[in-house]
MILUM-865059 format. One record per residue (C-alpha): residue in three letters; x, y, z. Coordinates in steps of 0.02 Angstrom, whole numbers, plus 50000, padded with zeros to 5 digits. Layout:
<rs>
AlaXYZ/...
</rs>
This chain:
<rs>
Met519205077149498/Phe518045090249425/Ile517045076849336/Gln516755067949501/Met516235084249584/Ala515015087949442/Gln514335070149452/Leu514095071549640/Leu513175088149623/Leu512055081949481/Asp511675065749570/Ser511325074049738/Ile510275088649677/Gly509365078549543/Gly509065063849659/Phe508405075149797/Phe507195083649678/Val506615066949605/Met506275060749783/Leu505255076449818/Leu504225073749660/Leu503955055349703/Ala503455060149880/Arg502195072349809/Phe501515058749695/Tyr501325046349839/Phe500615059349958/Gln499245063149833/Tyr498965044949785/Leu498795039549967/Arg497815055250011/Val499075060650142/Ser498645077650212/Leu499865090750154/Gln499435101950301/Asn501025097250395/Pro502835103050390/Leu503405089450269/Gly501925092250152/Gly502225110950151/Phe504065108150114/Val503685096449968/Leu502385108249896/Ala503495123549914/Leu504915115349819/Thr503895107049681/Asp502435118849645/Trp503435128849517/Leu503545113349407/Ile501935104049445/Leu500655118049437/Pro501045122649255/Leu501085104149207/Arg499365101549284/Arg498605113349157/Val499005100849019/Met499015084949123/Pro497635084749254/Arg497495071549389/Trp496535055849350/Gly495705050149510/Arg497055048649640/Val498465047449512/Asp499445063549487/Phe500255060749318/Ala501075077849321/Ser502135073349473/Leu502575056349403/Leu503015063149231/Ala504035077249308/Ala504995064749416/Gly505365054149261/Ala505865069149157/Val507005076249292/His507815059349316/Ala508045056749128/Leu508835074049116/Cys510015069749260/Leu510505053349176/Ala510845062449012/Leu511865075849100/Leu512825062749200/Gly513215053549039/Trp513765069648955/Val514865074949101/Ser515705057949117/Gly515895055748929/Thr514835040048925/Thr513125038548850/Phe512525021248904/Gly513305012848753/Val512385019148600/Phe511455034348667/Ser509615033748630/Trp508065041648702/Pro507155025048722/Ala508605018448826/Leu508585034048932/Ile506695032648960/Ile506805014149008/Leu508255017249128/Ser507355032149202/Ala505755022149230/Leu506735008149313/Asp507655020749421/Leu505995028549473/Ile505445011549537/Arg507095009849631/Ser506925027549700/Ser505155023449757/Val505805008349853/His507185019049929/Leu505885032049979/Leu504865018550065/Val506405011850155/Phe506825029350216/Ala505025032450271/Leu504975015650360/Leu506595018850454/Leu506095036550500/Gln504375030550557/Ala505175017250668/Val506375029750748/Leu505015042750775/Ser503825029950848/Trp505125026850985/Thr505745044651011/Gln504295056350965/Pro502705046150943/Phe501585061650938/Ser502565071050804/Pro501545076950654/Met502795067750545/Val502235050950617/Thr500505053250540/Val501255056650368/Leu502465042050380/Asn501095030250441/Ala500045035050291/Leu501495031050175/Val502035014350247/Gly500405008850330/Pro499645001150172/Leu501194990150155/Leu501304985750339/Arg499484980650366/Pro499544964450264/Ile501144959350353/Gln500384963350523/Arg498924951750483/Val500154937450454/Ile501444941150589/Pro500694944350761/Leu501474955050897/Ile502854945750986/Gly503044951351166/Asn502104967451122/Ile503374971350985/Asp502834973650805/Leu504074965150688/Ser503144970050528/Pro504274985150492/Leu505794973650499/Val504964961150383/Leu504474975050262/Leu506234982150267/Val506954965150220/Leu505664962950080/Leu506054980150010/Gln507914976350015/Leu507584959849926/Leu506624969449792/Leu508084981349766/Ile509284967249721/Pro508444961449559/Leu508054979549514/Ala509904983749526/His510364968849418/Val509064973049286/Arg509664991149284/Leu511464985549261/Leu510984973949118/Leu509964987649035/Ala511345000549056/Met512624988648980/Gly511454983848838/Phe511105001648788/
</rs>
C-alpha cells in the first residue's frame, strides 16, 4: 500500500514538473509569448532550475537545451526513484537504459502535452474564444493543424482538423508505448 502511494506521488509530482519543463521548451521554441497567466505560471515554477542551467547551457537559436535537459534529468530521476521504491530496476539497472527510456518518455509526454493542448483549445474555442489561453494554445497546436487544414476543408463551417490531429497523435502513442515496453523489458 505504501509503495503504491509513493509511486503515485512520485509519478504525479515528477510528471507534472516534466510537463511544465516541456511546456517551457515548446513555448520558447514556438516563440509563444510568456506574458499570459499560463506563461507566468510555467516560469514561476521552473525558473529556479532553468536559470542556473542557462549559465552553462545557453539557448541555441530557438532551442532551449536547458529546459529539455532539465525535463530529461527530472524524468530520469523519477524513473530511478520509481524503480528503487518498487524494488525493480528495469532488469539490469544501467544509466544508458535509464537515459533511453527517459528520452522515449519525453517524446510520449510531448505527445500527451499536445493532446491536452488540443483538447483544451477546442473546448475554449467553444466556451471562451477570447480567453488569453486560446492564443497560447493556438500557438502550440497551430503549426500541426495548418497542414491538416490545407488538406481537409471546412465541412458545414466546422473545422475537423483538430479531430484528425487528435487521432494522428493517438496513433503515434501506440507504437511509442510498444517500443517503451520492449525497451523496459530488455533493460
